[in-house]
C-alpha positions in Angstrom: -12.8 -28.6 17.4 -12.0 -25.8 19.8 -12.0 -22.2 18.7 -8.8 -20.2 18.8 -5.8 -19.9 21.2 -2.4 -18.4 21.7 0.2 -20.9 22.6 3.7 -20.5 24.0 5.8 -20.5 27.1 5.5 -18.4 29.2 2.0 -17.4 28.2 0.2 -16.0 31.3 1.3 -12.4 30.4 -0.2 -12.6 26.9 -2.4 -9.7 25.7 -3.7 -11.8 22.8 -7.0 -13.0 24.3 -8.2 -9.5 25.0 -7.2 -8.3 21.5 -8.7 -11.2 19.6 -11.9 -11.5 21.6 -12.5 -7.8 21.0 -12.0 -8.3 17.3 -14.4 -11.2 17.2 -17.1 -9.2 19.1 -16.7 -6.3 16.7 -17.1 -8.6 13.7 -20.0 -10.6 15.1 -17.9 -13.8 15.1 -19.1 -16.4 17.6 -15.8 -17.7 18.8 -13.6 -17.8 21.9 -9.9 -17.2 22.1 -7.8 -18.4 25.1 -4.2 -18.7 26.2 -2.6 -22.1 26.5 0.8 -22.9 28.0 2.8 -25.0 25.6 6.5 -25.6 25.1 6.1 -27.8 22.0 3.4 -28.3 19.4 2.4 -31.3 17.3 0.1 -31.7 14.4 -2.7 -33.4 16.3 -2.7 -30.7 19.0 -2.8 -27.9 16.4 -5.7 -29.6 14.5 -7.8 -29.4 17.6 -8.2 -25.6 17.0 -9.7 -23.5 14.2 -6.7 -21.3 14.4 -3.6 -20.6 16.6 -1.3 -17.7 17.4 2.2 -18.9 18.3 4.8 -17.2 20.4 8.2 -18.5 21.4 9.3 -21.3 21.4 6.6 -22.6 19.0 7.2 -20.6 15.8 9.5 -23.2 14.3 7.1 -26.0 15.3 4.3 -24.2 13.6 6.2 -23.8 10.4 7.2 -27.5 10.4 3.7 -29.0 10.8 1.9 -26.7 8.3 0.9 -28.0 4.9 1.1 -24.6 3.2 2.9 -21.3 4.0 2.5 -17.7 3.1 5.4 -15.9 1.5 6.6 -14.4 4.8 6.7 -17.8 6.5 8.5 -19.3 3.5 11.2 -16.6 3.4 11.8 -16.6 7.1 11.3 -20.2 8.0 9.1 -19.3 10.9 5.4 -18.9 11.5 3.4 -17.3 14.3 -0.1 -18.2 12.9 -1.9 -21.4 11.9 -5.3 -21.5 10.2 -7.1 -24.8 10.1 -9.0 -25.1 6.8 -10.8 -28.5 6.7 -8.0 -30.3 8.4 -5.2 -28.5 6.5 -2.9 -26.2 8.3 -2.0 -22.9 6.6 0.9 -21.1 8.2 1.4 -17.3 8.3 4.0 -15.0 9.6 2.2 -11.8 10.6 5.1 -10.5 12.6 6.5 -9.1 9.3 3.3 -7.0 8.8 3.5 -6.0 12.5 7.0 -4.5 12.1 6.1 -2.8 8.8 3.0 -1.1 10.3 4.9 -0.1 13.5 7.5 1.7 11.3 5.4 2.9 8.5 5.5 6.6 9.5 9.2 6.8 10.3 10.6 7.4 6.8 13.9 5.6 7.7 16.7 4.6 5.4 18.9 2.5 7.7 18.1 -0.1 10.3 20.1 -2.2 12.7 18.5 -5.4 14.0 19.6 -6.6 17.5 19.3 -10.3 17.8 19.6 -13.3 15.5 16.4 -15.4 16.2 13.0 -15.8 14.5 11.8 -12.3 15.2 15.0 -10.8 13.8 14.4 -12.6 10.5 10.8 -11.2 10.5 12.1 -7.7 11.2 14.7 -8.0 8.4 12.1 -9.1 5.9 9.9 -6.1 6.9 12.7 -3.6 6.2 14.4 -5.4 3.3 14.1 -2.3 1.2 16.3 -0.4 3.7 20.0 -0.5 4.5 20.0 -3.4 7.0 22.7 -4.5 9.5 22.7 -7.1 12.4 24.2 -7.1 15.8 24.4 -10.2 18.1 26.6 -11.7 20.8 26.8 -15.2 19.2 29.2 -15.0 16.2 28.0 -18.2 14.6 24.3 -17.2 14.8 25.2 -13.7 13.6 27.0 -15.2 10.6 24.0 -17.5 9.9 21.4 -14.7 9.8 23.7 -12.5 7.7 24.1 -15.3 5.2 20.3 -15.9 5.2 19.8 -12.1 4.5 22.2 -12.2 1.6 20.1 -15.0 0.1 17.3 -12.5 0.0 19.5 -9.8 -1.5 19.8 -8.0 1.8 23.4 -7.1 2.1 24.3 -6.4 5.8 26.1 -3.1 6.2 27.6 -0.7 8.7 26.5 -0.7 12.4 28.0 2.6 13.4 25.0 4.9 13.0 21.4 4.1 11.9 18.0 5.7 11.7 16.3 2.9 13.6 17.3 0.1 16.0 14.9 -2.9 16.1 15.7 -4.8 19.3 14.3 -8.3 19.1 16.1 -9.7 22.1 14.4 -10.8 25.4 13.5 -7.9 27.7 16.0 -8.8 30.3 19.0 -8.6 27.9 20.6 -5.2 27.9 22.4 -4.1 24.8 24.5 -1.1 23.9 23.0 0.5 20.8 24.9 2.3 18.1 23.9 5.9 17.4 20.2 6.0 16.3 17.2 8.2 15.8 14.4 5.8 16.9 14.2 2.3 18.6 11.5 -0.3 18.2 11.8 -2.5 21.2 9.8 -5.7 20.5 9.9 -6.7 24.2 7.1 -4.3 25.1 7.1 -5.4 28.7 10.8 -4.6 29.2 12.0 -1.6 31.2 15.3 -1.2 29.3 13.9 1.6 27.2 11.5 3.0 29.8 11.2 6.8 29.4 13.2 6.8 26.2 11.8 9.7 24.1 13.1 7.8 21.0 11.0 4.6 21.7 8.5 3.0 19.4 6.7 0.6 21.6 6.6 -3.1 20.8 2.9 -2.8 21.5 2.5 -1.3 18.0 4.0 -4.4 16.5 1.9 -6.7 18.8 -1.3 -4.9 17.8 -0.8 -4.9 14.0 0.3 -8.6 13.8 -2.8 -9.5 15.8 -5.1 -7.5 13.5 -3.9 -9.5 10.5 -4.3 -12.7 12.4 -7.8 -11.8 13.4 -8.6 -10.9 9.9 -7.5 -14.4 8.8 -9.3 -16.1 11.7 -12.6 -14.2 11.2 -12.6 -14.6 7.4 -13.2 -18.3 8.0 -16.3 -17.6 10.0 -18.0 -14.8 8.2 -18.6 -13.9 4.5 -18.9 -10.1 4.9 -16.1 -7.7 4.1 -13.8 -6.8 6.9 -12.7 -3.1 7.3 -9.1 -3.4 8.5 -9.0 0.2 9.8 -12.1 -0.3 12.0 -10.8 -3.6 13.2 -7.4 -2.0 14.1 -9.1 0.7 16.1 -11.3 -1.7 18.0 -8.4 -3.9 18.9 -6.2 -0.9 19.8 -8.9 0.3 22.2 -9.0 -3.2 23.8 -5.3 -3.2 24.3 -5.3 0.3 25.8 -8.0 -0.9 28.2 -5.5 -3.5 29.5 -2.2 -1.7 29.5 -3.1 2.0 29.3 -2.0 4.5 26.6 1.5 4.2 25.2 3.3 6.9 23.4 5.7 6.5 20.4 8.5 8.8 19.3 
């Protein structure tokens, strides 16, 4: 069995290896984490690893092959994490945690989510206690995600003016935002919000979802308690060493 990997396509740009290997070193976990280019994922391939992080387009595959699911995966129907426990795959969706942590100091009441895909569902679940609305170009997909939201007692509302925009679309997709106070751009490598003083970098979401993944991965290997605050700072420093400091509104 191999150790750990992030899979997806494209994957060469991924910051996950430096994040997770820093976490493992800090916790004294003897493990290696690598990036693997994959556009589809089957059960046999997944079981070759102790744990996997999944990016697009593999989040649906991950959900489908897992034998058990955390609540976030179950409610969204997508998973970005697989943990191999004695040949049984447990699926997690740590993107929900990542969005929650990225926004925890914003004190917002209303959110508009740009996009209708897997990350949009994770974002909606993370802010389900707010006034939530959706915006997308594909009417059918927009209707689908709004109906999904209503099933979770999230009633889509107005898109005219909001506290926070969460843009979950690919970085090369420009979008006209409604009036807003802050924007969380999940596509952290995009230039569409470069220099925007209202920006919350998607690197915050990336960091925190990876911390929860590393906690799950490392818990399989060690029996000592894990200090999440210390782990977060270690992994933050590793990310800063790769991309430099980032500022948030």
